[in-house]
N, C-alpha and C positions, 0 to 999 in steps of 0.2 A: 503495500498499499505506498503511495507516495501523494504529498499533497500538491497541488495544483493553485497557483496564485490566479483567481480568476476574479470576475468583477463581483464575486460575492466576498471577496475580502479587501476591494479598495475603499480607503477611507478618504480619499479626496486631497489626501496633503501627501504631498511630492516626497518629502522627506520619508516622513515613516512609510509610505507605501513600498520606495524604493529599498527601504532595509528591509521590510517585511519579504521583501522578495528574497532579497540576499540570505536570508534567517530561512526561509522554506528551502531554498537551494543546501544549505548547511546542513538541515534536518533530512532533507532526500538523500543528502550525499552520505551520511549515517547510516541510513535504512538500506543503500546499496552496499554499504562497507559490511551489515550484517547478513546480507543475503551472499555475498560473494566471496569476502576474504573468510569469514567464520574465525577469524583469529581476534583473541582478547586484543590485544595491542593495537591493533588496527582498528576495532571499534573503541577503545577509551580513546586514542584519539581524536576520533571524529565526533565523541560526545563532549571532550574538554573544548575541540573546534568549536562546536556549536554553543556550548555554553558561555562560551568567551563571546562570540556573538552578541548572546543574548544578554552579558551583561553592558555591553557598548551601546544596544538597541535601548535597553533598559534606562541608561543614564542619560541619553539622548531624549526621551519620550519624556523622563522627570524634568530634565532641563526645558522643554518647551512646556510642561503643564506649569511650571513654575512661573515661567516669564508671560504667559498667557492667565496666570491666577485661576488657573481650571479648579473648581469647587471640588472635584472629588479625587483631588490627585492621594490623600492619604489610603483610600480604599484601592486606590490604582497601584499604590507600592506596596499594597498589602499582597494583590494578587502577582506582582512581577516578585514578591519573597517567598511565596507558594511555590511558583515556577522553579527558583534557585533550590529551593526544599526537594522538590521533584528531582532535579537534576543528581542533586547529591545522591537522594536514594537510590537513581538506575546507575551511579558510579558505583556506589557499595555493590549492588545487586552484580555488578558485571565482574567485579572484583572477586566475588565470589564462586565465579563459573569459571568454566575453561576456555570459553568464548561467548558470543552473544547467543544464547536460546531460545529458542522459540518463544519463552515466559517474557524474555526481555524486550525482542521486538515487538510482542504484544503489548507491554507496558510503554514500548516508547509511543505507540499507534493511540492509545489510550492517555496518555498523560504528558505526552511532547505536542503529537500533532491535534488532537482533539482538544486539548487544552489551548494551543494557539489559533487555530480558527475559531473558538468561540472567543476568546479574547480578542482578537480581532474583529470581529463582528458585532460585538458588545463595546467594551469596555473604550478601544482603540475608536472606532469609529464614533462613539460619542465625544471624546478629545477632540477628534477633526471636525466633527458639527458645531461643538462648543467655539473652536478656534474663528472657525470659518464666520459664524453668528457675530462674534465680538469683532471681527474685523470688517463685517459687513454690515453694522446695526442700522447704518442710514437706509440700508435697503429694505429693513424691516416695519 
């Protein structure tokens, strides 16, 4: 299973959307690594790579939210922290195994892919809409 960046994931904010595309690409690379390499080190490397990009993206999103005075920033930060804990749990799961098992792949699908698509469609889209409304108040 792979994630495709499509219209359902567009927020309308160019910075956020371009980062989401990159992040999705990294998640898909992790999944491909699990399918093809079946090696623990390759999967660990890709999981770390994806987690590093998530941290970069979260920092950019949170900075944007601070700049625009987004009222839901604290809840949004909590969701980001939940994701970081999930990645840590996946890391621990992978460390305990010889390689990326079917259970690991399923956990990535449930806790990374589904989390991300829901997060984009709800939380991130809300930020983009708030920014648009704030920047275009004269149109309302």
